[in-house]
N, C-alpha and C positions, 0 to 999 in steps of 0.2 A: 684425412684425405686418402690415406693408404687403403682403408677398408673398402672404399668405393671402387678401387681398382682390382680387388681380389676376384679371381675367376674360379668358379666351381670346378671347371675342367683342370685348372692348374692345381687346385687343392687335391683333387682325385689323383692327378699324375704324381704329386709329391708323396701321397700315401703309398702308391705302388713302388716308388723309388726307395722309400725308407724300408718298406717290407722286404724288398728284394736286395737292398744294399748295393744296388747297381742300376745305373741309368739304362744300360744296354738290356738287362733282363726285364726291367720295367717296360721298356719299349716293346719287347717281344710279347709281354703279357697284355699290353694295351693294343697290340697289333698296329702300331704306328712307328715311324722312323725314330732312330736314336736322336738325331738333331732336333726333331720336333719336341721330344721330351725335354731335352736340354734347354731349348728355348723357353718352354713353359716354366721350368724351374727358375731360369734366369729372370724372366719377367715377374714372377711371383716374388722373388727375393728383392727385386728393384722396387716393387710396390710396397714391400714391408720395410725397406731401407736397411736391411741387414741380411747376412747369409743364413740360409736354411739348411744347407748340407755342407760338409767338409770332406775333403779327400781322406780316405783311411785305407792305406795300403793300395790294393788293386780295386777297392770298392769305395763307397761313400757312407757317411754316417750323419745323422741329423744333429743340428744344433738344438738348444733347448726350445727355441721357438719353432724350429722345424719339426720337432717331435710333437709339439702341441697342434700345429697345423695339420700334420700327417694324421693324427687321431681324428681330427674333424673331417678330413678327407675320407677316412675309412667309414665314418658314420654316413657321409653323403653317398658313398657307394652302396651302402646297405639300403638307404632310403630309395636310391635310384632303382635298385633291384626290386624293392617292394612296389614301387610305382609301375615298373614294367610288368610285374606279375598281376597287379590290379587291372591294368589295361588288358592283358591277355585273358584274365578271368572274365572281364566284362564282355570281351569279344566272343568268348566261347560260351558265356552264359553260366559258367560254373561258380562264379563269384559275383560280387557287386550287390545291387539292391533292386528288388522288384516290388512295385506298388500295384496292388490289385484292388479294384473296386468291384463289389458284388452286391446284387440285390438280395433281399432278405432270404428268399428261398435258396437261391444258388449259393449265397454266402454261408448258409447254415449246413448245406448238404453236399453240393457239388464241388465248390471251390476248395474246401478243406481236403477232400479226397484227391483232387488234382495236385494240391500242394504236398500231400503226403508222398505221391509218386515223384514229384520234383525233388523232394528232400533226399530220396534214395540216390539220385543221379547227380545232384548238385548241392551237396551238404554245406558248401561255403556261401551259398546264395542267401542273402538276408531278405526276408519277405515281410511285407506289411499288408494286411487284409483289412480294407475299410468296407463295412457293411452298412447299407442304407437302402431305401426303396429305389425302384428302377429309375424314376425321374431324377433323383439325386445322383445316382451313379452315372447317368448320361451327362449331367453337368460336370461332375468330377473329371470325366474323360475328356470332354470338350475343352475344359479349362486347364488340362494337363496336370491335374492334381494326382492322377494315377496313370500308370503306364498302359493299363488295359482294364476294360470293364466287362463284367459278366452280368447280363440282364435277361429279363423275361418280358416279352411283349414287343411292340413296335418301337422303332427309333426313327424319328423324323428330324435328323440333323445332317445337313449335306456335308459338313466337315468331318463326319465320322464314317468309317468303314464298318459295315455290319456283316458278320459271318455267323449264320445259324449253325448250331451243332447238335441240337436235341429238340424233339417234339414231346411235349408233356401233355398227356390226356388227363384232364381233371375229372374227379369222381364226385358225384352228388352224394353227400353223406348226411345221415340223420342219427338221432339217438337210437339205441338198440330197441327201445320200447315204442318207437314211432309206428303208427299204423301202416305206413308205406315201406318200412324197413325191409330190405331183401325182396322187394317186389319190383316188377317191371311195369312202368307207367309211362304215359305220355307227359310231356313237359307241362301242359296246361293243368294237369292234376295237382301241380305243386303251387299254383299261384295264390292259394289261400294261406300258404306258409309264410313265416318270417324268413327273409333271405339275409344271411349274414355275409357281409362283404369286407374285404380288406380296405385299408385306407386309400385315399386318393393318391395317385402316383405309383401305386403298386401294379406290377405287371399282371398279377393274378386277377385283380379287380378289373383291369382293362379287358382281359380276355373274357371274363364272365359277362360284364356289361355289354360288350360288343356283340357277343354271341346271342344274348337275350334280345337285344335291339334288332339284330338281323332276323330273328325268329318272330318278331312282333310280340314278345312277351314282356309284361311289366308287373313286377311284384308291388303290391300296395304297401307292404310293410318290409322295411329293411333295417338292419342293424350294422353299424360300422365298427370293426375291431381291428386294431393295427398290429396284430401278431398272429402268425399261423398257429402257434401253440395255444393262445387264448381262444382262438376260433374253435379248435378241437374241443377244448373244455366247454365252451358255450354250447356247441352242438350236442355233446354228450349229456349236458344238463337239460337238454330239451328246449333251449331258447330259440331254435330255428334250424334251418338246413343251410348247407353251404357246399359250393364246389371246391374241393380240396385236392391238392396235388398228391399223388401216391408217394412222392418223395417225402412228404411231411406227415402222411396219415399212417402212423404206426399201428400195428395190430392192437386192437383194444376191444374187449367184450362190450364196452359201452357205446361203440360206434358201429354203424352198419351202412352199407351202400344202398342207394335207391337207383335202380337201373332205369335210366331215362331213355326210352326207345327212340325218340325222334329229335334228340338234341345231343350233339357232340361238341364239347368245349375243349379246345386245345390251345396251348400257348407255345410260342417258339422261344427257345433259349438261345441267346447269341453272345458272341464275344464282340466287343466294339473297341476301336482305337482310332486315333486321329489319322485322317487320310494323308496328311502332309508329313508324318513322321514314320520313318522306316522302323519295323519291329526289331528289337534287340534279340540276341540269341536266347536270353532268359524269357522274353515274352513268347517267342516261338516254342520254346520247350514247355511253357505253361499251357499254351493252347493245345499242343500235342497231348499233354497229360489229361487235359479236360476232355478231349475227344475219346481218349482211352476209357475214362470213367463213364462217359455216355454210352459207349459200346457195351461196357459191362452191364450197365443198368438195362439196356435194351435186350441183352442176351438173357438176363435173369427173368424177364417177363414171360 
């Protein structure tokens, strides 16, 4: 029955009394009145059914049980301080946890650079990066499985806020020995080629398919590959052509650009989050870092 009546505040007050050897000095440290501290110690002793401190000269000293409970009170103070720091860190964005969902391209190239910037200013922030295609990241964000998403392409979900931060101009790439490599041609000159596309749900695929549809262009032969790296290898091997992001098209002697004069394929990269949830400081800091990365990329072009 006694343990049900024990108060955390009483245990903490006892720890201060035992450390200071004085109720008066403990009250000063706690910034409360001396009678309040005395009352807390009295009620705690009554709950335990035995004295916890005894008078010793002009001060007080703990009994055996008082020493034990004072040690527990000290540990509670430490944990309370840790809790306060955790709250402050979460509010400031310097600590806590950030869950980021990113599409395959943004997750491989943009999000890591933003997280690198974030690490310099918020080293205590624990970050988890979940990489999937755009459709899956939209679902993660809508279902609150991540704090923020980074995607390419359109987002048709009313519960999500969509904030574009970068325009990515895709390049038509071929093998270096392709007859049209490094040439300027009209889009219709490419219709006899095999078009290599990303998997369904990919923002890159959505941008390419939408642009070709709007232009009235239809490739008779297509090949679907679910990886930007695998597409580069396939194009270099001569399996077909593909519109590839310059973010993923590393300098390679086996790849060349075909300059398509009458077709411009762009995709929008955006950050998304739930409309009904206010962004945490960590989310805001990540978005700011992402904008910084995008500006660097634009400046380098």
